[in-house]
C-alpha positions as CSV (number, residue, x, y, z in Angstrom):
1,X,7.3,-14.6,-27.1
2,X,6.1,-17.0,-24.5
3,X,8.4,-19.0,-22.7
4,X,9.5,-22.5,-23.0
5,X,9.7,-23.0,-19.0
6,X,5.5,-20.9,-19.2
7,X,4.8,-23.9,-21.8
8,X,6.2,-26.3,-19.6
9,X,4.3,-25.6,-17.3
10,X,1.1,-25.1,-18.6
11,X,1.4,-28.8,-20.3
12,X,2.4,-30.2,-17.4
13,X,-0.5,-29.0,-15.1
14,X,-3.2,-30.2,-18.3
15,X,-1.4,-33.6,-18.5
16,X,-1.0,-33.9,-14.5
17,X,-4.1,-32.3,-12.9
18,X,-6.8,-32.9,-15.9
19,X,-5.3,-35.9,-17.5
20,X,-5.4,-34.1,-21.3
21,X,-2.5,-35.6,-23.6
22,X,-2.6,-32.5,-25.5
23,X,-3.2,-28.9,-25.8
24,X,-6.2,-27.7,-28.3
25,X,-5.3,-25.1,-31.0
26,X,-5.3,-21.4,-29.4
27,X,-5.6,-22.9,-25.5
28,X,-1.9,-22.6,-24.9
29,X,-2.2,-19.2,-26.4
30,X,-4.6,-18.0,-23.7
31,X,-3.0,-19.7,-20.8
32,X,-0.2,-17.5,-21.7
33,X,-2.4,-14.7,-22.3
34,X,-3.9,-14.7,-18.6
35,X,-0.6,-15.6,-17.1
36,X,1.2,-12.8,-18.7
37,X,-1.0,-10.6,-16.9
38,X,-3.2,-9.8,-19.8
39,X,-7.4,-9.2,-20.0
40,X,-8.6,-12.1,-22.3
41,X,-11.7,-12.4,-24.6
42,X,-11.9,-16.1,-26.2
43,X,-14.8,-16.6,-28.8
44,X,-14.8,-20.4,-29.7
45,X,-17.2,-22.7,-30.4
46,X,-18.8,-24.9,-27.6
47,X,-16.9,-28.2,-27.3
48,X,-13.5,-26.5,-28.4
49,X,-12.4,-26.8,-24.2
50,X,-12.6,-23.0,-23.6
51,X,-13.4,-23.8,-20.0
52,X,-9.6,-25.5,-20.0
53,X,-8.1,-22.5,-20.6
54,X,-9.2,-20.9,-17.0
55,X,-9.1,-24.7,-14.9
56,X,-5.0,-24.4,-16.2
57,X,-4.5,-20.8,-15.3
58,X,-6.3,-21.0,-12.3
59,X,-3.7,-23.3,-10.8
60,X,-0.9,-21.0,-12.4
61,X,-1.7,-18.1,-10.6
62,X,-1.8,-17.7,-6.9
63,X,-5.2,-17.2,-5.6
64,X,-8.5,-17.8,-6.4
65,X,-10.6,-18.0,-9.3
66,X,-14.4,-16.7,-10.0
67,X,-16.0,-18.0,-12.6
68,X,-19.2,-16.5,-13.4
69,X,-22.4,-18.1,-15.3
70,X,-26.0,-17.6,-16.2
71,X,-26.9,-21.2,-16.0
72,X,-27.0,-23.4,-12.5
73,X,-26.6,-26.7,-13.9
74,X,-23.2,-25.9,-16.1
75,X,-21.8,-25.2,-13.0
76,X,-23.0,-28.1,-11.4
77,X,-21.4,-30.4,-14.3
78,X,-18.2,-28.1,-14.0
79,X,-17.6,-28.2,-10.5
80,X,-18.5,-32.2,-10.3
81,X,-16.3,-32.7,-13.2
82,X,-13.2,-30.9,-11.7
83,X,-13.5,-32.5,-8.2
84,X,-13.6,-36.0,-9.7
85,X,-10.5,-35.3,-11.4
86,X,-8.8,-34.2,-7.9
87,X,-7.4,-31.2,-10.0
88,X,-8.7,-28.9,-7.2
89,X,-11.5,-28.1,-5.0
90,X,-14.1,-26.4,-6.7
91,X,-17.2,-25.5,-5.2
92,X,-20.8,-24.1,-6.4
93,X,-22.5,-21.0,-4.1
94,X,-25.5,-20.1,-4.9
95,X,-29.5,-20.0,-3.7
96,X,-30.8,-23.1,-4.7
97,X,-28.2,-24.9,-2.0
98,X,-29.2,-25.7,1.7
99,X,-28.4,-22.3,3.7
100,X,-26.0,-24.7,5.7
101,X,-24.1,-25.8,2.5
102,X,-24.6,-22.3,1.0
103,X,-22.8,-21.0,4.7
104,X,-20.3,-23.8,4.2
105,X,-18.9,-22.7,0.9
106,X,-18.7,-19.2,1.3
107,X,-16.8,-19.6,4.6
108,X,-14.6,-22.5,2.4
109,X,-14.2,-19.1,0.3
110,X,-13.3,-16.8,2.3
111,X,-10.4,-18.9,4.0
112,X,-8.8,-19.5,0.6
113,X,-9.7,-23.1,0.6
114,X,-10.8,-23.4,-2.9
115,X,-9.5,-22.7,-6.1
116,X,-12.5,-22.3,-8.4
117,X,-15.5,-20.8,-7.0
118,X,-18.7,-20.9,-9.8
119,X,-21.6,-18.7,-9.1
120,X,-24.8,-17.0,-11.1
121,X,-24.3,-13.5,-11.4
122,X,-26.6,-12.4,-9.5
123,X,-24.9,-13.5,-6.4
124,X,-22.0,-11.2,-6.4
125,X,-25.3,-8.0,-6.0
126,X,-25.3,-9.9,-2.4
127,X,-22.6,-7.6,-0.2
128,X,-21.8,-11.2,2.1
129,X,-20.6,-12.6,-1.4
130,X,-18.7,-9.9,-2.5
131,X,-16.5,-9.7,1.2
132,X,-15.6,-13.7,0.9
133,X,-14.4,-12.8,-1.7
134,X,-12.2,-10.0,-1.0
135,X,-11.2,-11.8,1.5
136,X,-9.9,-14.8,-0.6
137,X,-8.3,-12.9,-2.8
138,X,-9.5,-13.9,-6.3
139,X,-6.8,-13.9,-8.9
140,X,-8.9,-14.4,-12.4
141,X,-12.3,-13.7,-12.7
142,X,-13.9,-15.7,-15.4
143,X,-17.3,-14.6,-17.1
144,X,-18.6,-17.4,-19.3
145,X,-21.9,-17.2,-21.8
146,X,-19.9,-13.3,-21.7
147,X,-21.8,-12.2,-24.6
148,X,-25.3,-12.1,-22.4
149,X,-23.7,-8.3,-20.9
150,X,-24.1,-7.4,-24.5
151,X,-27.4,-5.5,-25.6
152,X,-26.2,-6.1,-29.9
153,X,-25.8,-9.5,-28.9
154,X,-28.2,-12.2,-28.2
155,X,-29.5,-13.4,-24.6
156,X,-28.5,-10.3,-23.3
157,X,-29.0,-10.3,-19.0
158,X,-28.7,-6.9,-17.2
159,X,-27.6,-9.1,-14.6
160,X,-24.2,-9.2,-16.6
161,X,-24.1,-5.2,-16.3
162,X,-23.3,-5.5,-12.7
163,X,-19.9,-7.2,-13.0
164,X,-17.7,-4.4,-14.4
165,X,-18.4,-2.8,-10.8
166,X,-17.6,-6.4,-9.0
167,X,-14.5,-6.5,-10.8
168,X,-13.2,-2.7,-9.6
169,X,-14.3,-3.8,-6.5
170,X,-12.1,-7.4,-6.4
171,X,-8.9,-5.3,-7.4
172,X,-9.3,-5.9,-10.6
173,X,-8.2,-9.6,-11.0
174,X,-7.1,-10.6,-14.3
175,X,-10.2,-11.1,-16.4
176,X,-11.7,-14.0,-19.2
177,X,-14.4,-13.4,-20.9
178,X,-15.6,-16.4,-22.8
179,X,-18.2,-16.8,-25.4
180,X,-19.2,-19.4,-28.7
181,X,-20.6,-17.0,-30.8
182,X,-19.5,-13.0,-31.1
183,X,-20.0,-10.7,-33.7
184,X,-17.3,-7.6,-34.0
185,X,-19.9,-5.1,-32.4
186,X,-20.8,-7.8,-29.3
187,X,-16.9,-8.3,-29.4
188,X,-16.3,-4.6,-28.4
189,X,-19.5,-4.3,-26.3
190,X,-18.0,-6.9,-24.0
191,X,-14.6,-5.7,-23.8
192,X,-16.4,-2.0,-22.5
193,X,-19.3,-3.1,-20.5
194,X,-16.3,-5.8,-18.5
195,X,-14.1,-2.7,-18.2
196,X,-11.5,-5.1,-19.9
197,X,-7.9,-3.4,-20.2
198,X,-6.2,-3.7,-22.9
199,X,-7.1,-7.8,-24.0
200,X,-5.7,-10.4,-26.0
201,X,-8.9,-11.0,-28.4
202,X,-8.7,-15.1,-29.6
203,X,-11.3,-15.7,-32.2
204,X,-11.0,-19.4,-34.2
205,X,-13.4,-22.0,-35.1
206,X,-16.2,-20.5,-36.6
207,X,-16.1,-22.9,-39.9
208,X,-17.7,-26.2,-38.9
209,X,-17.2,-27.4,-42.5
210,X,-18.4,-31.3,-41.1
211,X,-22.2,-29.0,-40.6
212,X,-23.9,-29.1,-44.2
213,X,-25.8,-25.3,-44.7
214,X,-29.0,-25.6,-46.4
215,X,-32.3,-23.4,-46.4
216,X,-35.6,-24.7,-48.4
217,X,-38.6,-21.8,-49.4
218,X,-42.1,-22.8,-49.0
219,X,-45.2,-21.5,-50.7
220,X,-47.3,-22.2,-47.7
221,X,-46.9,-23.0,-44.2
222,X,-49.2,-26.6,-44.5
223,X,-45.9,-27.5,-46.7
224,X,-43.5,-26.6,-44.7
225,X,-45.2,-28.6,-42.0
226,X,-45.2,-31.4,-44.4
227,X,-41.6,-31.1,-45.5
228,X,-40.2,-30.7,-41.7
229,X,-42.2,-34.1,-40.7
230,X,-41.4,-35.6,-44.2
231,X,-37.3,-34.7,-43.4
232,X,-37.1,-34.9,-39.5
233,X,-38.7,-39.1,-40.4
234,X,-35.9,-40.2,-42.7
235,X,-32.7,-37.9,-41.0
236,X,-30.2,-39.7,-38.4
237,X,-30.9,-38.6,-35.0
238,X,-31.0,-37.0,-32.5
239,X,-31.8,-33.8,-33.7
240,X,-33.3,-30.0,-32.9
241,X,-36.1,-28.3,-34.3
242,X,-36.1,-25.0,-33.4
243,X,-39.1,-22.7,-33.4
244,X,-40.4,-18.8,-32.2
245,X,-43.4,-19.9,-30.8
246,X,-44.6,-22.4,-27.5
247,X,-47.7,-23.2,-29.8
248,X,-45.6,-24.1,-33.0
249,X,-43.6,-26.7,-30.9
250,X,-46.2,-28.8,-29.5
251,X,-47.8,-28.6,-32.7
252,X,-44.9,-30.1,-34.5
253,X,-44.8,-32.4,-31.9
254,X,-47.8,-33.9,-32.3
255,X,-47.2,-34.1,-36.1
256,X,-44.2,-36.1,-35.5
257,X,-45.9,-38.6,-32.9
258,X,-48.0,-39.0,-35.2
259,X,-45.6,-40.6,-37.6
260,X,-43.8,-42.3,-34.6
261,X,-40.6,-40.8,-33.9
262,X,-40.2,-39.9,-30.6
263,X,-40.2,-36.7,-29.6
264,X,-40.6,-34.2,-26.6
265,X,-41.4,-30.2,-26.6
266,X,-39.5,-27.4,-24.4
267,X,-40.0,-23.7,-24.2
268,X,-40.4,-21.0,-21.3
269,X,-43.6,-22.1,-20.7
270,X,-42.9,-25.3,-18.3
271,X,-42.2,-25.7,-14.9
272,X,-38.5,-25.4,-14.2
273,X,-38.8,-29.2,-13.6
274,X,-40.4,-30.2,-16.1
275,X,-37.8,-28.5,-18.7
276,X,-35.1,-30.1,-16.7
277,X,-36.9,-33.8,-17.5
278,X,-37.1,-32.9,-20.7
279,X,-33.8,-31.7,-21.5
280,X,-32.5,-35.0,-19.3
281,X,-34.6,-37.3,-21.7
282,X,-33.2,-35.7,-24.5
283,X,-29.7,-35.8,-23.4
284,X,-29.7,-39.6,-22.2
285,X,-31.6,-40.5,-25.8
286,X,-35.0,-41.3,-24.6
287,X,-36.2,-38.7,-27.3
288,X,-34.7,-38.8,-30.7
289,X,-36.3,-35.6,-31.3
290,X,-36.4,-32.0,-28.9
291,X,-38.6,-28.8,-30.4
292,X,-37.7,-26.2,-28.6
293,X,-38.3,-22.5,-28.5
294,X,-34.6,-20.2,-28.0
295,X,-34.6,-20.6,-24.7
296,X,-33.5,-24.4,-24.7
297,X,-29.4,-24.7,-25.6
298,X,-27.0,-22.4,-24.0
299,X,-24.7,-24.8,-22.0
300,X,-26.1,-27.9,-24.3
301,X,-23.0,-30.1,-25.0
302,X,-24.6,-33.3,-26.3
303,X,-22.2,-34.4,-29.1
304,X,-23.6,-36.5,-31.3
305,X,-26.4,-34.2,-32.4
306,X,-26.7,-34.8,-36.2
307,X,-29.2,-32.0,-37.2
308,X,-30.3,-28.8,-36.0
309,X,-33.7,-27.6,-38.4
310,X,-35.2,-24.0,-38.3
311,X,-39.2,-24.2,-38.7
312,X,-39.5,-20.4,-38.1
313,X,-36.1,-17.4,-39.3
314,X,-34.1,-16.6,-36.4
315,X,-33.8,-13.1,-35.3
316,X,-30.0,-12.9,-36.2
317,X,-27.1,-14.6,-37.4
318,X,-25.7,-14.7,-33.8
319,X,-28.4,-16.5,-32.7
320,X,-28.4,-18.6,-35.7
321,X,-24.8,-19.6,-35.8
322,X,-25.0,-20.1,-31.9
323,X,-27.9,-22.4,-32.5
324,X,-26.9,-24.7,-35.1
325,X,-23.4,-24.6,-34.0
326,X,-24.9,-27.6,-31.4
327,X,-24.9,-29.8,-34.4
328,X,-21.8,-32.4,-35.1
329,X,-19.8,-31.7,-32.0
330,X,-18.6,-35.1,-32.4
331,X,-17.0,-33.8,-35.4
332,X,-19.0,-36.4,-37.8
333,X,-21.0,-35.6,-40.6
334,X,-24.4,-33.4,-39.7
335,X,-26.8,-30.5,-41.0
336,X,-28.0,-26.8,-40.4
337,X,-31.2,-26.5,-42.5
338,X,-33.7,-23.4,-42.4
339,X,-37.2,-23.3,-43.4
340,X,-38.4,-20.6,-45.1
341,X,-41.1,-18.6,-45.6
342,X,-40.3,-14.9,-46.9
343,X,-44.0,-14.1,-45.0
344,X,-42.6,-15.0,-42.0
345,X,-39.9,-12.3,-41.7
346,X,-42.7,-9.9,-41.3
347,X,-43.4,-11.3,-37.5
348,X,-39.7,-11.0,-36.4
349,X,-39.8,-7.6,-38.1
350,X,-43.0,-6.7,-35.6
351,X,-40.7,-8.5,-32.7
352,X,-37.3,-6.0,-33.3
353,X,-39.6,-3.1,-33.0
354,X,-41.0,-4.0,-29.4
355,X,-38.9,-2.4,-26.7
356,X,-40.1,0.9,-26.9
357,X,-38.9,2.7,-23.5
358,X,-42.4,3.3,-21.7
359,X,-42.0,7.1,-20.8
360,X,-44.0,6.4,-17.7
361,X,-41.7,3.7,-16.4
362,X,-38.4,6.6,-17.2
363,X,-40.4,9.1,-15.4
364,X,-41.3,6.4,-12.3
365,X,-38.0,5.2,-11.7
366,X,-36.1,8.3,-12.1
367,X,-38.9,10.2,-9.8
368,X,-38.0,7.7,-6.7
369,X,-34.2,8.1,-6.8
370,X,-35.0,11.6,-7.0
371,X,-37.4,11.7,-3.6
372,X,-34.9,9.4,-1.4
373,X,-32.5,11.0,0.4
374,X,-29.3,9.8,-0.8
375,X,-28.5,6.5,-3.2
376,X,-31.1,4.0,-3.2
377,X,-31.0,0.2,-3.8
378,X,-32.2,-1.0,-7.3
379,X,-34.4,-3.6,-5.0
380,X,-35.8,-0.7,-3.1
381,X,-37.1,1.2,-6.7
382,X,-38.3,-2.3,-8.1
383,X,-40.6,-2.4,-4.8
384,X,-41.4,1.3,-4.7
385,X,-42.4,1.3,-8.7
386,X,-43.9,-1.9,-9.0
387,X,-41.5,-3.4,-11.6
388,X,-39.2,-6.5,-11.7
389,X,-36.0,-6.3,-10.7
390,X,-35.2,-7.2,-14.3
391,X,-37.1,-4.9,-16.0
392,X,-35.2,-1.5,-12.9
393,X,-32.5,-3.1,-14.0
394,X,-32.7,-2.2,-17.7
395,X,-34.0,0.5,-17.1
396,X,-31.4,1.9,-15.1
397,X,-28.7,0.5,-17.2
398,X,-30.7,3.0,-19.6
399,X,-30.4,6.2,-16.9
400,X,-26.7,4.8,-16.8
401,X,-25.9,4.9,-20.8
402,X,-27.4,8.3,-21.0
403,X,-25.5,9.7,-18.1
404,X,-29.2,10.4,-16.1
405,X,-27.5,7.9,-13.4
406,X,-24.2,6.7,-11.6
407,X,-24.1,3.3,-9.7
408,X,-22.3,3.5,-7.1
409,X,-19.6,0.7,-5.5
410,X,-22.2,-0.6,-3.5
411,X,-24.6,-1.0,-5.7
412,X,-26.9,1.7,-5.1
413,X,-27.7,4.4,-7.6
414,X,-27.9,8.3,-7.4
415,X,-28.8,11.1,-9.9
416,X,-26.3,12.9,-11.3
417,X,-26.2,16.8,-11.1
418,X,-27.2,17.0,-14.8
419,X,-30.1,15.3,-14.6
420,X,-33.0,16.8,-16.6
421,X,-36.5,15.1,-16.8
422,X,-37.5,16.1,-20.0
423,X,-33.8,15.6,-21.6
424,X,-33.6,12.2,-19.9
425,X,-36.6,11.0,-21.1
426,X,-35.7,11.7,-24.3
427,X,-32.5,10.5,-24.5
428,X,-33.7,7.1,-23.5
429,X,-36.2,6.8,-26.0
430,X,-33.5,7.9,-28.2
431,X,-31.0,4.7,-27.5
432,X,-34.2,2.6,-27.5
433,X,-34.7,3.3,-31.1
434,X,-30.9,2.6,-31.8
435,X,-31.5,-0.8,-30.4
436,X,-34.3,-1.6,-32.1
437,X,-32.9,-0.6,-35.4
438,X,-29.7,-2.6,-34.6
439,X,-32.0,-5.3,-34.2
440,X,-34.0,-4.5,-37.1
441,X,-30.6,-4.5,-39.6
442,X,-29.9,-8.0,-37.7
443,X,-32.8,-9.4,-39.1
444,X,-32.2,-7.8,-42.7
445,X,-28.9,-9.9,-42.5
446,X,-30.5,-13.0,-41.8
447,X,-33.1,-12.3,-44.6
448,X,-29.8,-11.8,-46.6
449,X,-28.9,-15.2,-45.8
450,X,-32.1,-16.8,-46.5
451,X,-32.1,-15.7,-50.1
452,X,-28.8,-15.5,-50.6
453,X,-27.9,-17.5,-54.2
454,X,-24.1,-17.9,-53.7
455,X,-22.1,-19.6,-50.9
456,X,-23.6,-19.0,-47.6
457,X,-20.8,-20.3,-45.8
458,X,-19.0,-17.8,-46.9
459,X,-21.5,-15.0,-46.0
460,X,-21.7,-16.7,-42.3
461,X,-18.6,-16.3,-41.8
462,X,-18.1,-13.0,-43.0
463,X,-20.2,-11.5,-40.5
464,X,-18.1,-13.1,-37.8
465,X,-15.2,-11.2,-39.4
466,X,-13.7,-14.8,-40.5
467,X,-12.1,-14.1,-44.3
468,X,-13.1,-17.3,-45.9
469,X,-14.1,-17.6,-49.2
470,X,-16.6,-19.7,-50.9
471,X,-17.3,-22.1,-52.4
472,X,-17.1,-24.5,-49.5
473,X,-19.1,-27.2,-51.0
474,X,-21.2,-28.0,-48.3
475,X,-24.6,-25.6,-48.5
476,X,-26.9,-26.0,-51.1
477,X,-26.0,-23.4,-53.5
478,X,-22.2,-24.6,-53.5
479,X,-23.2,-28.0,-54.7
480,X,-24.6,-27.4,-58.1
481,X,-28.3,-26.3,-57.9
482,X,-29.1,-24.4,-61.0
483,X,-28.7,-20.5,-60.1
484,X,-32.1,-18.7,-59.0
485,X,-33.8,-22.1,-58.2
486,X,-35.3,-22.5,-54.6
487,X,-35.3,-26.5,-53.1
488,X,-38.1,-28.1,-50.8
489,X,-36.9,-30.2,-48.2
490,X,-37.7,-33.5,-49.5
491,X,-34.9,-35.9,-48.8
492,X,-33.1,-37.1,-52.2
493,X,-34.8,-34.5,-53.9
494,X,-34.8,-31.6,-55.4
495,X,-37.7,-30.6,-56.2
496,X,-38.5,-26.6,-57.5
497,X,-40.8,-24.8,-55.8
498,X,-42.6,-21.4,-57.0
């Protein structure tokens, strides 16, 4: 049981250092868990106050706090926010900094002059950074967007797989993992991949009753596009439209601009500066609508988004929930609409089947490791194999999973004694097929959601382990439509479509 003394300390820090009048549900329990020395996993929507947990806990534990995030822009925002409040010293350590600033921040880290150290996962592969962190006596290791470590979730990033090794090299400080979306399978994977010890897991806030849920089904692509433009024209703005392809994003933007709706597109094909400019225009209100691929969104916290529309079906309920969760963060009424054609499922099924292990790449990487006299660095393997470092990281992870290679504390890898080329390739292929099958199952769940005739919220929340039971009275199936009928996207009408 949490002590009254600890509770008072937590509330005092929250008020005096960060200006919080009170704590939100779940925050105090999570901080208590950390103070009690438990590795902790928090699964709560963005905007629910997860960052306050490590901010408060960090000041109540002797030693510095490392915060790992894949988003440099979000790191900068957090550092500026903490320093503006004069709560404690926070610094950023990343490759975008000038050399002098980078060195100065590392020196301050080594001397223990800063409480919060924000960095990207790839920065932790550098021996110099680890050396400074070890000197700083890290007491709390925070992993934001923790779902990125799981191949079973969405937004998998191989760089995150190195974090377990880093945590152990730092003497396994208390680990706090945070994410807005994680099914039970992904939660278990986060715990395993980070090496979390007997963790306390806090899952709350999945139900967002202010977001109405709706699926509209269309016989043709032309009707779907017309309905989207019509709905956006009359919808309360700002809003986000998610699409699967870059070309679609540009096509929809053109159609909206013809209607006098200020919009822009965002996708991975844009240069970094172009993406930053598009994001800033949307965040500042210069653009009413942003049409984007799933490259847009992680770390975006715009409170007044009134709608999130999906023009194409997402690959999983995990992705869908995370994306619609960007609506209505101010608590006001918002809507999430999926514009659905059953024919579009085929495209996603094709993508779900991609990612097959290439035998020649597995053999090439294995041979490079075998030919070296001792352990070899992944960067050296990438150079010799003429593959990207990200591709090599993914292949090494596969080989490690099947027991063919082992990763040393230095980050280098070597073959295990049991490595057999034929068996290794077969095992890697088998593991790859398991991942593809998991993606196909996730897509099947997404299709079931789209074609469901009973409460959509019940189906969505129960997928994430919530025991919610419908009717919710805020989805199209609970609003009194006739069973078995599908509707189009006309505002104020419910025209039946074949």
